[in-house]
N, C-alpha and C positions, 0 to 999 in steps of 0.2 A: 504493500500500500505506500502510495507517495507519502511524504512527510506532511506536506500541507493538507492533503485529503484526511490522512490520520487525524491531525489536528482538528479538522472541521468535525469529524465524527466521533472522536473519542475524548479530547481535552476539554476539561471545563464542565463536565456533566455531573456536577456535584448535588444538585437539586433533587431529593427523593419525592416520589408520589407513590403510595400504596395502593395498589389495585388489587381488586379481588381475584382477577384471573391470571395476571402475570406477575404478581408480587411487586418488589420494588421496581419502579420506572424512573430512571435518571434523566433529567433535563438541565440545561445550562439555566443560570438566573435568569438570562434574558428571554429564554424560551419558556421557563416558568410565568415570566411577566404575561406573556400572551394569554396564559389561562386564568389571569385575573382581570382581565380587560372585559368591559361592559358585554360587547358581541360574544365573547366566550361564555361569560357568565349565564347568559339565556340560555345555553345549551344545557345547563343543570335543571332548567325548568321544562325540559321536553323530554317525554318518555321516549325512548329508543322505539319502543314497540307499540306507542299508541294505545289502542283499545285492547290490547292482548291480556291486559291483566284482567279482563272478563272471564277469561277462560284458563289462565295460567296466573295465579294472583301474584307471584314472585317477579312478574315481569314488569317491574318499576324502574329498571335501570336507565340512565339518561344518556343523551347523545354526547354529553361532556365525557363521560367514562368511556364511551366507545371511541371518541375522538383520540383522547390520550392513549389508548390501545392500539389505535391506527399508527399513532406516532410511534409507539414503542416497536411495533414490528415493521415499520418503514425503516427506522434506523437499523434494526438487525439485518433486514433484506439488503440494504444499501451496503452496510459493512461486508457482508458475505460476497455481493456481487464486485466490490472493489478488491478485494482479495483475488477475485478470480479474473481479473483484468479490466473491469469496467472503468478503473481509474485512466485509462488511455483517453477517454473523451469526456471526462467529468472534471468539474472545477469545485474548489472548496465553497466558493459562493453558492454555485448550483446546488451542491448537496445539503446546504443548510436551507436552501430554498425549498429542496424537496422535503426536508423534515419540518418545516413550517406548512407545507402543503398538506402533509398528512394530518398535522395538529388542527389545522383550520379548515379542513376540506367540507365540513359540514356546517360551517358558520351561517350559512344562508338559508339552511334547511327549515322548511314549513313546520309548524306545530302539528301535533297529533298524527304522527309518523307520515305515511304515503297517502293519507285521505285527501290530499289537494292535488295529487298527481291527475294527469289528464286534463287539467282545467287551463284556460287560457290565461296564464301568468307566467311571468320569467322563470326560467329554471332556477333551482337552487344553486347551481354551479356559478350560473351569471351573478346571482345575488351575493354568494360569497366572494366572487373577483371583486365587485364594487366595494364590499367591505374591507378587503385586504389592502385596496387602493386608496382608502380614504383614512383620515386620522380617526381613532388614534393608532390604527393597526399599522398603517404605512411606516410609522416612525418605529413602532416597536418590532415590526419584522425586520427593518434595517438594522436596528440594535441587537437583533439575533445574529447578525452576519449574513443575512440572507438579501436577496433582491426582491421587493415587494412586486415587481413588474411580473418576473419570472414565477414568482410563487402564485400570483394571481392566474398567470397563463397555464400552469400545470393543472389547476383546479377547473378553470373554463377554458373549453376548447373554443369557444367563441372569440377569444380575445387575440388569436393569432396561431400559427403553425410554423414558424421560422425557427431553425436551429435544431440539431441533431440531439443535443444535450436536454432541451426541453421535451421532444417527442419521445425520448427514452425515459423520461420521468412520467411523463403522462401513460406510457405503456406499464410503467410499475405500479401506479396508483389505481388503474383500472385494467384487469385483465382476469384471467381464469383463477390464478394464485395470488391476488394481490392482497395487500395488507388490510384492506378494507373488508374484503370478503372474510379472510382469516379470523379476524376480529370478531365480526358480528356474528358468524356462525357459532364460534365457541361461546361467545359471551351470551348471546341469545338462548342456547341451549342450556347453559349454566342457571341462568335466572328463571327460565321456564321449567327447569327439573327434567328436562328430556335429554336423552343421550346421542340423539342423531346428529348433532351439529360438530361435535368434539373431533378436531383435527391434531394430528401429530405434527405440530408446527416445526419442531427441531429437525424432523426427516424431511419435511417439504424444503425447508431452508437449504438443506445440504444437497439437494438434488436440482437446484436452479443454478444456471449458469448465464452470464449477460451477453446480449446480442444487441450491437448499436441500433439496429431498425426494429427489431422485434421486442425489445424489452429484455425478456427472459425466455431461455430454452429449458427443456428438462431432458434427461436421459432416460432410458426404458425402465430404470428402477423406480423412476418417479410416477410413472403411469398409474399404479394403484392410488398414489395420493391425489391425483386429479380426479379418478373414479370416485374416491371418498369424498372429495368436495362436491362433485356433481350430485352424487346420490344424497348427501346431505342436505344440500341446497333444495333437492327435490321433496326429501322428507320434511324439511323445516317449513316448505310451502304448503304441503298437503296438511300436516298437523297443527301448525302454528299460524303461520303468517296469513294463510287462505282458509283457516277453520271458519265455518260458516257463521259462526257467532262474531268473529272478527270482521268477516265481510259484511255483516249485517250493520255493525257500528259504522264502518268505514263508509258504506253507501248511503248511511242516513246523514252522516256528515257532508258527503259529496253533494247530495240532494239539496241541502240548505245552501251550500256555497253556489251551486249553479244557479239555482232560483235568485239568491242574492246579487249574484253577478249580472245576470240576464235582466233583473228589475231595475237595476242601477241603485239599489239600496246599499249595496257595499262595492267599493272602488278596488281594483287589483291591489294599489299600493297600501291600502289598509291591512291587507293579509301579509305583508312582508315584516320579517324582523318581530314577529310575535312569538311569545311562548305558549305553552297549552292553556293556561289560565287566561292568558291575554286574549287568546282565541274565542274561548267560550264568553269571556265578558263582552267582547265585540257583539257576539251574536246575540246575547241577552239584551244589550242596549239597543238593538233594532226591534224587538218585539214581533208579535204577529205567529200565526199558526205554523208557517214555515219555520221560523228561527226556533219555535218551542222545540223543535226535533233536537237541536242541538243541546238543550237543556235535558232532553230526555235520555240522550246518550250518555250525558255526564252523570246523571242520577241513576244510570242502570236499566232505564225503560226502553230495552231494545224491542224491536219488531219480531213478530214470528216468523219462522221458515213457512211459506205457505206452498212452495213447489220448487223443484229443480230439475234439471235435465243436463247430460252431457252437451257442451258446446259444439253446435253443428254450424259451421260458418255459411253453408248454403242457406240454412234457415234462419239463423239468428244473426247473420253477419251485420245487419243493420243496426243491431243494438250496440256495436262498438262505438258507436257515435254518440258520446255522451251528450252532446247538445240536443239530440233529438228524443233522449230518453224520457223526458219529463212529459213531452207531448204523448209519447206511447203509455207512459204510466196513467195519464189521464183518461186514456181511451179505454185501457184495460180496467180501470177502476170503474168506470162507467158499464163496462160490459159485466163485471162481477156485480155491480150494484143490481142490475136488471136480472143476472142469473139467481142470485140469492136472495133477492127481494128486501133488500137494506141498502142504505146509503152509505157507499164508501168514496170518499174524497181523495183527490189526487196526492194529497200529503200522506195519507194513510196506507200508500202501496209504493214500493220501491222495486224497480228492475235492477240487478246487479249483474255486471260482466266484468270479470277481473281484467286489469289492463296486460299490455303484451308483455310476455315472459320468454325467457330463453335460457338454456343451459350451454354456456359458452365451451367451445372446445378447440380454440383457436391456437393452443400452444405447439411449438416445433419440437419434435423427438429427435434429438441432435444425432445419437448413433443409429437411429432407424432411417435418418434423412426423409422425414416426412412428417406431416402434421398429424397431431393427435387423433383426429377423426379418422386417418387412414392407417393409423398405426395397429400394434398387436393388441390394443386394448379391446376388451369386449363391450365397451361403451361406444358403439358404433353411431352414426349419424341417426340410423333409423330408431335405434334404441332411445336415444336423446329426444327424439321427436315424439316417440311413443309416451315417455315419461310425461313430456310437456303437454301433450294433448290430454292426458289423463287428469290434468289439474284442472283444466277449464269447465266451468260449470255456469249455466245461466241460472239464476235465483230470483224467486219472487219473495220479497218478504212484505209482511202487512201487519197493520195495528193488531195487537193481542185481542181488542175487544170484538175482532170478527173472527177469531180462531174457531170459536164454538159453532158459528156457522158453516165455516169451512168443514170442520169435523162432521157436522150432520150430512154434509154432501160427501164425505170421505175424501176431501180435497187436500187438507192441511199437510204439509211435510211430504205430499206425493209428487207423482210424476205431472210435468208440465204439461203433457198430453191432455190430462184430465181438465186442467183449466182451460185448454185451448177449445175444449167442446163447448164452453160457454160462450165462445164468440171467435176469437182468433184474429179479429180485425186489427188489433194492436201491433200485429206484425207486418201490416202492408205498409 
């Protein structure tokens, strides 16, 4: 390791933080100062998994803890790669910028986990970039020996794509075996009390090799580690992230925000830089039937599962358009009202389709001279596609006061086809 890079990655890391997952994590005093600024402190007030605590009560860890974990793994990753030759194209300032990017990568994240995904808002990466380039972070990042512009560019791809070092760091921060994924899979599994997400980080880091364009390569001994990450991600989505109760809470919040934005009662910029409580306070101040859904979620008053079916893009593809879902929800509510002989309002029914999801398999296996998808792994592209397909379901959630009427028709929690028999025009 070059002396100046060694200094950037190893000297002065005297400030300890005790982490549940990784034990002692050491920062320089200047890096530690980043964790005490206002934008980072907000992350302590955002649950990493949003509504997952409704199913797994232990899942109350924060984005701040996750961000510190990503920094820890990012530093270990970069140290390993520099020892294996990455120092040929890296600079000390760039290395410190990467560490800052790991620590600050979620600064602009929305509250209540991914409930605001798919909405017509700026990406959290773009919001993070803006925060890093503004005071006080711009000066704090500079004091940590990093370049604020490079740090922002690593997090936000929209800020430019010039420079081999920048592109290398982006590949490290976002990939199949990136520090973000390795931390959240391990951390989320620990706090949920499930075994699926645990990864052998020490072994994974030992099988990674630097490449100036691809970021990292693996050898064939690392293939089981990639398979473990992919299968763990699948299981965590199946049992935790997309559990039907979690999807219900997420869908209720999305319905509120979509309606608020479409009506103009909430402006996009009002949703930026909020914590969880600030988000619910904003919704409460607006008042009305639609906004009361947010209060119901906060108080645990979730809707009931009325029906679900595997996602068939030929039949349900139009439901991916979140902007048209409220119209279809109103139509379906009217159809159910007629079929059940009771009034069901558009606010009392929600259609949920998960956002796009993929199992990334883009790593290059150096000793097999081919990419992972074509390697000796049993995790073929067809297998990955099959796993992904099995996760997608269309679900209809409805206010609990209508559950008894649905049960009388043997519809509650049943096949979506049964609901379609009551009309089906909502799909047109």
